[in-house]
C-alpha positions as CSV (number, residue, x, y, z in Angstrom):
1,X,19.2,-34.4,73.4
2,X,19.6,-37.0,70.6
3,X,16.3,-35.7,69.0
4,X,17.8,-32.2,69.0
5,X,21.0,-33.3,67.3
6,X,19.0,-35.3,64.7
7,X,16.9,-32.2,64.0
8,X,20.0,-30.1,63.6
9,X,21.6,-32.6,61.3
10,X,18.5,-32.7,59.1
11,X,18.4,-28.9,59.0
12,X,22.0,-28.7,57.9
13,X,21.5,-31.4,55.3
14,X,18.4,-29.5,54.0
15,X,20.4,-26.3,53.6
16,X,23.2,-28.1,51.8
17,X,20.6,-29.8,49.5
18,X,19.0,-26.5,48.8
19,X,22.4,-24.9,48.1
20,X,23.2,-27.8,45.7
21,X,19.7,-27.4,44.0
22,X,20.1,-23.7,43.4
23,X,22.8,-24.0,40.7
24,X,20.9,-26.9,39.1
25,X,17.7,-24.8,38.8
26,X,19.8,-21.9,37.5
27,X,21.3,-24.1,34.8
28,X,17.9,-25.5,33.9
29,X,16.5,-21.9,33.6
30,X,19.4,-20.8,31.4
31,X,18.9,-23.9,29.3
32,X,15.2,-23.2,28.8
33,X,16.1,-19.5,27.9
34,X,18.6,-20.7,25.3
35,X,16.1,-23.1,23.9
36,X,13.5,-20.3,23.6
37,X,16.0,-18.1,21.9
38,X,17.0,-20.8,19.5
39,X,13.3,-21.4,18.7
40,X,12.8,-17.7,18.2
41,X,15.7,-17.4,15.8
42,X,14.6,-20.5,13.9
43,X,11.2,-18.9,13.2
44,X,12.8,-15.5,12.5
45,X,15.5,-16.7,10.1
46,X,13.3,-17.6,7.1
47,X,11.6,-14.2,7.3
48,X,15.0,-12.4,7.6
49,X,16.3,-14.3,4.6
50,X,13.2,-13.5,2.6
51,X,13.4,-9.8,3.4
52,X,17.1,-9.6,2.6
53,X,16.6,-11.5,-0.7
54,X,13.5,-9.9,-2.0
55,X,13.5,-6.4,-0.4
56,X,16.9,-5.3,0.8
57,X,19.0,-6.6,-2.1
58,X,16.7,-5.2,-4.8
59,X,16.7,-1.8,-3.1
60,X,20.5,-1.9,-2.8
61,X,20.8,-2.9,-6.5
62,X,18.4,-0.1,-7.6
63,X,20.3,2.4,-5.5
64,X,23.6,1.2,-7.0
65,X,22.0,1.4,-10.5
66,X,21.0,5.0,-9.9
67,X,24.5,6.0,-8.9
68,X,26.3,4.6,-11.9
69,X,26.4,5.2,-15.7
70,X,25.0,2.0,-17.0
71,X,24.8,1.0,-20.6
72,X,23.4,-2.2,-22.0
73,X,26.9,-3.7,-22.1
74,X,27.8,-2.7,-18.6
75,X,24.4,-3.8,-17.3
76,X,25.2,-7.3,-18.5
77,X,28.9,-7.5,-18.0
78,X,29.4,-5.0,-15.2
79,X,32.0,-2.2,-14.9
80,X,29.7,0.8,-15.0
81,X,31.5,3.9,-13.8
82,X,30.4,5.6,-10.6
83,X,28.7,9.0,-11.2
84,X,27.3,9.9,-7.8
85,X,24.1,11.9,-7.9
86,X,24.5,12.8,-11.6
87,X,21.5,10.7,-12.6
88,X,19.3,12.4,-9.9
89,X,20.5,15.8,-11.0
90,X,19.7,15.0,-14.7
91,X,16.2,13.7,-13.7
92,X,15.3,16.7,-11.6
93,X,16.4,19.1,-14.3
94,X,14.5,17.1,-17.0
95,X,11.4,19.0,-18.3
96,X,9.4,15.9,-17.7
97,X,10.1,15.9,-13.9
98,X,7.7,18.6,-12.8
99,X,4.9,17.3,-15.0
100,X,5.4,13.7,-13.8
101,X,5.5,14.9,-10.2
102,X,2.3,16.9,-10.5
103,X,0.6,14.0,-12.4
104,X,1.7,11.5,-9.7
105,X,0.3,13.7,-6.9
106,X,-3.0,14.4,-8.8
107,X,-3.4,10.8,-9.8
108,X,-2.8,9.6,-6.2
109,X,-4.8,12.1,-4.2
110,X,-7.8,12.3,-6.5
111,X,-8.0,8.6,-6.8
112,X,-7.8,8.2,-3.0
113,X,-10.4,10.9,-2.4
114,X,-13.0,9.3,-4.6
115,X,-12.1,5.7,-3.7
116,X,-12.4,6.3,0.0
117,X,-15.5,8.5,-0.2
118,X,-17.4,6.1,-2.5
119,X,-16.2,3.1,-0.6
120,X,-17.3,4.6,2.7
121,X,-20.8,5.4,1.3
122,X,-21.2,1.9,0.0
123,X,-19.9,0.3,3.3
124,X,-22.5,2.3,5.2
125,X,-25.2,1.4,2.6
126,X,-24.5,-2.3,2.8
127,X,-24.4,-2.2,6.6
128,X,-28.2,-1.9,6.6
129,X,-28.6,-5.7,5.8
130,X,-31.3,-5.4,3.2
131,X,-32.3,-8.3,0.9
132,X,-29.8,-9.2,-1.8
133,X,-27.1,-7.2,0.1
134,X,-24.5,-10.1,0.0
135,X,-25.0,-10.6,-3.7
136,X,-24.6,-7.0,-4.6
137,X,-21.6,-6.7,-2.3
138,X,-20.0,-9.6,-4.0
139,X,-20.7,-8.0,-7.4
140,X,-18.9,-4.9,-6.3
141,X,-15.7,-7.0,-5.8
142,X,-15.5,-7.8,-9.5
143,X,-13.3,-4.8,-10.4
144,X,-10.9,-5.9,-7.7
145,X,-10.8,-9.5,-8.8
146,X,-10.2,-8.9,-12.5
147,X,-6.5,-8.8,-13.8
148,X,-5.4,-5.2,-14.2
149,X,-4.6,-5.8,-17.9
150,X,-8.2,-6.9,-18.5
151,X,-9.6,-3.8,-16.6
152,X,-7.3,-1.4,-18.4
153,X,-8.1,-2.9,-21.8
154,X,-11.8,-2.7,-21.0
155,X,-11.6,0.9,-20.1
156,X,-9.5,1.6,-23.2
157,X,-12.3,0.2,-25.3
158,X,-15.0,2.0,-23.4
159,X,-13.2,5.4,-23.7
160,X,-12.2,5.0,-27.3
161,X,-12.9,8.2,-29.2
162,X,-14.5,6.5,-32.3
163,X,-16.2,3.4,-31.1
164,X,-16.3,3.7,-27.3
165,X,-19.5,3.1,-25.4
166,X,-18.9,6.2,-23.3
167,X,-18.9,8.6,-26.2
168,X,-21.9,6.6,-27.7
169,X,-23.8,7.4,-24.5
170,X,-22.7,11.0,-24.5
171,X,-23.9,11.4,-28.1
172,X,-27.5,10.8,-26.9
173,X,-27.1,13.6,-24.4
174,X,-25.8,16.0,-27.1
175,X,-22.2,15.9,-25.7
176,X,-19.0,15.0,-27.4
177,X,-17.3,13.2,-28.8
178,X,-14.6,13.5,-26.2
179,X,-11.0,12.4,-27.0
180,X,-10.6,10.6,-23.7
181,X,-7.3,8.9,-24.4
182,X,-5.7,11.1,-27.0
183,X,-6.3,14.6,-25.7
184,X,-3.8,16.1,-23.2
185,X,-6.8,17.6,-21.4
186,X,-8.5,14.3,-20.8
187,X,-5.9,11.5,-20.7
188,X,-5.0,11.9,-17.0
189,X,-8.7,12.1,-16.1
190,X,-9.3,8.9,-18.0
191,X,-6.8,6.9,-16.1
192,X,-7.9,8.4,-12.8
193,X,-11.5,7.3,-13.5
194,X,-10.3,3.7,-14.3
195,X,-8.2,3.6,-11.2
196,X,-11.1,4.8,-9.0
197,X,-13.3,2.1,-10.4
198,X,-10.7,-0.6,-9.6
199,X,-9.9,0.7,-6.1
200,X,-13.5,1.2,-4.8
201,X,-13.9,-2.5,-3.8
202,X,-10.7,-2.5,-1.7
203,X,-12.0,0.5,0.3
204,X,-15.5,-1.1,0.5
205,X,-14.2,-4.4,2.0
206,X,-12.0,-2.8,4.7
207,X,-14.5,-0.1,5.7
208,X,-17.4,-2.6,5.8
209,X,-15.4,-4.9,8.0
210,X,-14.7,-2.0,10.3
211,X,-18.4,-1.0,10.5
212,X,-19.3,-4.6,11.4
213,X,-16.9,-4.4,14.4
214,X,-18.8,-1.4,15.9
215,X,-21.2,-2.5,18.6
216,X,-24.8,-2.2,17.4
217,X,-25.8,-1.0,20.9
218,X,-24.1,2.3,20.3
219,X,-26.3,3.0,17.3
220,X,-29.4,1.9,19.1
221,X,-28.7,4.1,22.0
222,X,-28.1,7.1,19.7
223,X,-31.4,6.3,17.9
224,X,-33.3,6.3,21.3
225,X,-31.8,9.7,22.0
226,X,-33.2,11.0,18.8
227,X,-30.0,11.0,16.6
228,X,-30.6,10.8,12.9
229,X,-28.6,8.7,10.3
230,X,-26.1,11.6,9.6
231,X,-25.6,12.4,13.3
232,X,-25.0,8.7,14.0
233,X,-22.4,8.5,11.2
234,X,-20.7,11.7,12.2
235,X,-20.6,11.1,16.0
236,X,-20.3,7.3,16.2
237,X,-19.4,5.5,13.0
238,X,-16.8,7.8,11.5
239,X,-14.8,8.4,14.8
240,X,-14.7,4.7,15.6
241,X,-13.6,3.9,12.0
242,X,-10.5,6.2,12.3
243,X,-8.0,3.3,12.7
244,X,-9.5,1.4,9.8
245,X,-9.7,4.5,7.7
246,X,-6.1,5.3,8.4
247,X,-4.8,1.9,7.3
248,X,-7.1,2.0,4.3
249,X,-5.8,5.3,3.1
250,X,-2.2,4.3,3.8
251,X,-2.4,1.1,1.8
252,X,-4.3,2.9,-0.9
253,X,-1.7,5.6,-1.2
254,X,1.2,3.2,-1.4
255,X,-0.6,1.1,-4.0
256,X,-1.7,4.2,-6.1
257,X,1.7,5.8,-6.1
258,X,3.2,2.8,-7.9
259,X,0.3,2.2,-10.4
260,X,1.8,1.4,-13.8
261,X,-0.3,-1.2,-15.6
262,X,-3.4,0.9,-16.0
263,X,-1.7,4.1,-17.2
264,X,0.7,2.2,-19.6
265,X,-2.0,0.1,-21.2
266,X,-4.5,3.0,-21.6
267,X,-2.2,6.0,-22.6
268,X,1.4,5.0,-22.2
269,X,1.8,8.2,-20.3
270,X,0.8,10.4,-23.3
271,X,0.0,12.3,-25.2
272,X,3.0,14.6,-24.7
273,X,3.4,13.3,-21.1
274,X,-0.1,14.5,-20.1
275,X,-0.6,11.3,-18.0
276,X,3.0,10.4,-17.2
277,X,3.7,9.6,-13.6
278,X,6.9,8.6,-11.9
279,X,6.1,4.9,-12.4
280,X,5.5,5.1,-16.1
281,X,8.5,7.5,-16.6
282,X,10.8,5.2,-14.7
283,X,9.7,2.3,-16.9
284,X,10.1,4.3,-20.1
285,X,13.6,5.5,-19.2
286,X,14.7,2.0,-18.3
287,X,13.0,-0.2,-20.9
288,X,10.8,1.9,-23.2
289,X,13.5,3.6,-25.3
290,X,15.8,2.2,-28.0
291,X,18.8,3.1,-25.9
292,X,17.8,2.4,-22.3
293,X,18.8,4.9,-19.6
294,X,19.0,2.5,-16.6
295,X,20.6,5.0,-14.2
296,X,18.0,7.8,-14.6
297,X,15.2,5.2,-14.6
298,X,16.4,3.8,-11.3
299,X,16.7,7.3,-9.9
300,X,13.1,8.0,-10.7
301,X,12.1,4.7,-9.2
302,X,14.0,5.6,-6.0
303,X,12.2,9.0,-5.8
304,X,9.0,7.0,-5.9
305,X,10.2,4.8,-3.1
306,X,11.0,8.0,-1.0
307,X,7.5,9.3,-1.6
308,X,6.0,6.0,-0.4
309,X,8.4,6.0,2.6
310,X,7.3,9.6,3.5
311,X,3.7,8.5,3.4
312,X,4.5,5.5,5.7
313,X,6.3,7.8,8.2
314,X,3.4,10.2,8.2
315,X,1.0,7.3,8.9
316,X,3.2,6.0,11.8
317,X,3.4,9.5,13.3
318,X,-0.4,10.0,13.1
319,X,-1.0,6.6,14.7
320,X,1.3,7.4,17.6
321,X,-0.4,10.7,18.1
322,X,-3.8,9.1,18.2
323,X,-2.5,6.4,20.6
324,X,-1.2,9.1,22.9
């Protein structure tokens, strides 16, 4: 009987202890959750501050700039009157708008087409692992490593109408001379050629890395089945490279849309706006004239941001559709 009562007492004390431990364990769990949340916010705060300071605030200032009538005085001292969308209306009705829009689209899509195609061909070529492949691959990175001002200046010298090495070579073929930088028919083509040369290494690096990630056993199995090089590329390599190809094209598009250095150094957007894009037009309005037009220049810059945003949204939509 005593043993039974002792057992009952121990059971009651155990239940009471468990009841007392439950709140303690709950408090400990909540404390750990708060610590994890604080740690997460501690890591997130520097990034948030960086994004607000260097992305959100400049975008806000540029938007505010495009909605006001700024002069040099008001730009320094403030007090610019609010004009709404007047700057956007003025920009859209400007005769330069259509030409700059067409040039921006042509410059972007032609550059991307040739950069991606040539980069893909070189990536497949270097994937064969022949002698001197690493050295040649490293040499192809030179255009990407050079400062843009050096590359643009070099192409300006090469395409010079009087003393350029390109016209010198065309002379031996019985062609030319071609006014690459001073002719409205050739100035846009000249800056596109220079931009393609600069962008090929970027495509080569990303696509080559993607090819290296494809299992070699797939290509070997296809070769055993009698597939040739073109069939292996079309049925194996290219489909498996779609994610890498998508991000390569996306990054290339965003970068190419905002190219300014090459065009400004080579042609300054001329002659007669033949090579003017939104990037060079925005700079010319804001800083290139004797009387700067800060509001219209900011409006053109915001239109360029919208174009890049649309490209990003299209990329996200395509990625989601492929994932589904």
